[in-house]
C-alpha positions in Angstrom: -47.4 -103.2 -185.1 -44.3 -101.1 -185.0 -41.2 -102.7 -186.5 -37.6 -101.6 -186.0 -34.6 -103.3 -187.6 -31.0 -102.6 -186.8 -28.2 -104.1 -188.9 -24.5 -104.2 -188.8 -21.8 -105.6 -191.1 -19.2 -108.0 -189.6 -18.8 -111.6 -188.8 -21.8 -113.7 -189.8 -23.5 -115.7 -187.1 -24.2 -119.4 -187.6 -27.7 -120.8 -187.4 -26.7 -122.5 -184.1 -25.6 -119.2 -182.6 -28.8 -117.4 -183.8 -30.9 -120.0 -182.0 -29.2 -119.2 -178.7 -28.3 -115.6 -179.0 -31.0 -114.3 -176.6 -30.0 -116.8 -173.8 -28.5 -115.4 -170.7 -24.7 -115.5 -170.6 -24.4 -116.7 -174.2 -21.6 -115.3 -176.3 -21.2 -116.0 -180.0 -17.5 -115.4 -179.8 -16.1 -118.0 -177.4 -12.6 -116.4 -177.7 -13.7 -113.4 -175.7 -12.8 -113.7 -172.0 -14.9 -112.2 -169.2 -12.5 -109.3 -169.0 -12.6 -108.5 -172.7 -16.3 -108.2 -173.4 -19.8 -108.2 -171.9 -21.3 -110.7 -169.7 -23.7 -112.0 -172.3 -26.8 -110.4 -170.7 -27.6 -107.5 -173.0 -29.7 -109.4 -175.6 -31.4 -111.5 -172.9 -32.5 -108.3 -171.1 -33.6 -106.8 -174.5 -35.8 -109.9 -175.1 -37.4 -109.6 -171.6 -38.2 -105.9 -172.1 -39.7 -106.5 -175.6 -41.7 -109.5 -174.3 -43.0 -107.4 -171.4 -44.4 -104.9 -174.0 -46.1 -107.7 -175.9 -43.6 -107.8 -178.7 -41.0 -110.1 -180.3 -37.3 -109.7 -181.1 -35.5 -111.8 -183.7 -32.1 -112.0 -185.2 -30.9 -112.9 -188.7 -27.5 -113.1 -190.2 -26.4 -113.6 -193.8 -24.0 -112.2 -196.3 -21.8 -110.6 -193.6 -24.8 -108.6 -192.2 -26.5 -109.3 -188.9 -29.8 -107.7 -188.0 -32.1 -107.5 -185.1 -35.8 -106.8 -185.5 -38.1 -105.6 -182.8 -41.8 -105.8 -183.3 -44.1 -104.1 -180.8 -47.8 -103.8 -180.8 -49.1 -100.4 -181.8 -51.4 -98.9 -179.2 -53.8 -96.1 -180.1 -53.5 -93.1 -177.7 
């Protein structure tokens, strides 16, 4: 398996938000209007792409750091 983790410092996400973060149209920040941010599709699309390649994507958030981990099967060429 290949594993890639990307992290960023900022507002910590609650466990409730982490459970739903890959759903279409979900936004962790309810204060953002449709003209002030994305449509809430990016992580749903990322999840679909990762799943199509036989992998998994997860999110974790603690201590002011949020990370996304992508695991993809390693295919021998």
